[in-house]
N, C-alpha and C positions, 0 to 999 in steps of 0.2 A: 571853925575859923582857921585861917592860915596864920603861920608865925609872922611876926612883924617884918622880919627880913625878907619875906616873900611878897610883900605888897608894894605896889608902885607908889612912890611919894610924888608930890607935885614937882619936886626938883628933877626926878627921874622920868616923869611922864613924857612919852614920845611926842614929838611934834607931828602935825598932820602931813608935813613934807617928807618925813622919814620913810625909807623904803619899808613896805609891809606887804603881807599876804592876807587876803580876806578869805575867811572860811565861814560858810553858812551851814547851819544845822537845822534841826527841826524847831527848836525854840531859842537857840543862841546864835549870835553873829560874833565872830572873833577876829580881831585884827592882830596878827602875829608879826612882831618886829624882830629882825635878825639881831643876833648877839653882837655887841661891839668888840668883845674880846672873848676868848674861849673859856676863861675862868669865871665869867659872869653867871650867877645863878638866875634862873627864870623868876620873873616877878609878874604879879597879876593885879588887874584893876577891874572892877565891875561898875559900869556906868548905866544908870537908870534915869530916864527923863521923868519930869513931873507930868508931862503930857500922857505918858503911858501908865504910870501908877500915881494916882492922885494923893494918897496919904503916905506919910513917912513910914508907917507900919508896913504897908505893902512893899515899898521899895527896900526896906531893910530885910524883910523876910526873903525877898527874892535874892538879895545879895548874900545873905547867910546860907541859903540853899546852894547857890553857885559855889561859894567858897568852900563849903563842906564837900561838895562833889570833887572840887579841885584837890583838896587835901588828900583824898583817897588815891589820886593818881599822881601825886608829886614825884615819886621816883621815876615815873615814865617821862615826865616833862624834863627832867635833868638830862636825858639823853638826846633831846631834840636840838635843832639848830637855832631855835628862837630864844630870845632873852626877855622879851616883854610881851604880855598878852593883855589886850583890852577887850572886855567882854560886854556885849550889849544884848538885851532881849530882842527877838525878832518881831514879835507881835505883842500888842498891849493886852494880854490875856491874864486875868488874875487867877485863873485856875490851872496854871502851869504846875505840874506835879514834879516831885523830886526825881522820880524815875526817868522822866524825859530829859531833865537836866543832866543826870548822871550818864545816860546813854549818849547824849551829845558830847560830853567831855571825853568819854571813852572813844567815841568815833573820831574826835579831833586828834587824840593821841595816836590812834592806830593809823590814820591817814597821813599824819605828818612824819611818821617814822621812816 
């Protein structure tokens, strides 16, 4: 899991009209929002629809896997120009493995640098 200061709260959640960059990976879709000021630390949110994952257990498992992969790459995200990341699953597949998620997160960091 991520530290609390790294998660997006409802108050800080970006509006759909804010400028963003969409990145598509193998299993993740990420909306990256530009930092409002240089000293802002990057914050993350994982959004999973009930249509994609029917049970709470599946949704929370997916969120925990994504947040765990993000935690491993946190120092790399500090150097990027984005301040908020909203992460969605691309396909409603319950068999998404952690390695696919981790490779997508690593690809996001390497392409955004």
